[in-house]
C-alpha positions in Angstrom: -17.2 20.4 -1.2 -16.9 16.5 -2.1 -16.6 15.7 -5.7 -16.9 12.3 -7.7 -14.4 12.3 -10.4 -14.5 9.4 -13.0 -12.7 8.8 -16.0 -12.0 6.5 -19.1 -8.6 6.8 -20.3 -7.6 4.9 -23.4 -3.6 4.7 -22.7 -2.3 2.8 -19.8 0.4 5.2 -19.3 -1.9 8.1 -19.1 -4.2 6.0 -17.1 -1.5 5.6 -14.5 -0.9 9.4 -14.4 -4.6 10.3 -13.7 -4.8 7.5 -11.1 -1.7 8.6 -9.3 -2.8 12.3 -9.4 -6.4 11.4 -8.0 -5.1 8.9 -5.5 -3.0 11.4 -4.1 -6.0 13.7 -3.5 -8.8 11.5 -2.6 -10.3 8.1 -1.8 -10.2 5.5 -4.7 -13.9 4.2 -4.4 -14.1 2.2 -7.8 -11.6 1.4 -10.3 -11.8 4.6 -12.2 -13.6 6.8 -9.6 -12.4 8.8 -6.6 -13.9 10.7 -4.1 -12.5 14.1 -3.2 -13.1 16.9 -0.7 -11.9 19.9 -2.5 -12.4 23.8 -2.4 -13.3 25.3 -5.6 -9.8 26.5 -6.0 -8.4 23.1 -5.4 -10.9 21.6 -7.8 -9.7 24.0 -10.6 -6.2 23.6 -9.9 -6.4 19.6 -10.2 -9.0 19.7 -13.3 -6.3 21.9 -15.0 -3.6 19.4 -14.3 -5.8 16.4 -15.5 -6.6 18.6 -18.6 -2.6 18.7 -19.5 -2.6 14.7 -19.1 -5.3 13.5 -21.1 -6.0 13.2 -24.7 -9.2 14.9 -25.2 -10.0 13.1 -28.5 -9.6 9.8 -26.6 -10.3 10.3 -23.2 -13.1 11.7 -20.8 -13.2 12.8 -17.2 -16.1 13.7 -15.3 -16.2 15.8 -12.0 -19.6 15.6 -10.2 -20.3 17.7 -7.2 -21.6 16.1 -4.1 -23.3 18.7 -1.7 -24.1 17.8 2.1 -27.8 16.9 1.2 -26.6 14.4 -1.5 -23.9 13.2 0.7 -26.4 12.2 3.5 -28.5 10.0 0.8 -25.3 8.1 -0.3 -26.2 4.5 0.1 -23.0 2.0 0.1 -23.6 -1.7 -0.2 -21.4 -4.8 -0.2 -17.8 -5.4 0.4 -15.9 -1.9 0.4 -12.3 -2.5 -0.2 -9.5 -0.2 0.6 -9.0 0.6 -3.1 -6.0 3.2 -2.0 -4.0 -0.2 -1.2 -2.0 -0.6 -4.7 -2.0 -4.5 -4.2 -5.9 -4.5 -4.4 -6.0 -2.2 -7.5 -3.5 -4.2 -9.4 -5.2 -7.5 -8.5 -8.5 -6.1 -9.8 -6.6 -4.7 -13.0 -5.0 -8.2 -13.7 -8.4 -9.6 -13.6 -9.8 -7.1 -16.3 -6.9 -7.8 -18.5 
């Protein structure tokens, strides 16, 4: 099943660890948003890893399931950049900072 995982991580070092973990497992569709195709076992393992990396008092992570019906209704508009290319991500981060 596909999942949309979004996060708000306060500490840049923790953010980078979460980003790298999710990048290794899915498609970076927005700055802090990934689309992943995972089995339930793989999702549980990934969320367990994330739980160890975050500070639950400061950070938040959401995992939204996307079933095949919902996936067929997704609308994507605009210039879709390849955010898995590191240079694009770091250019956007520089703009934000």
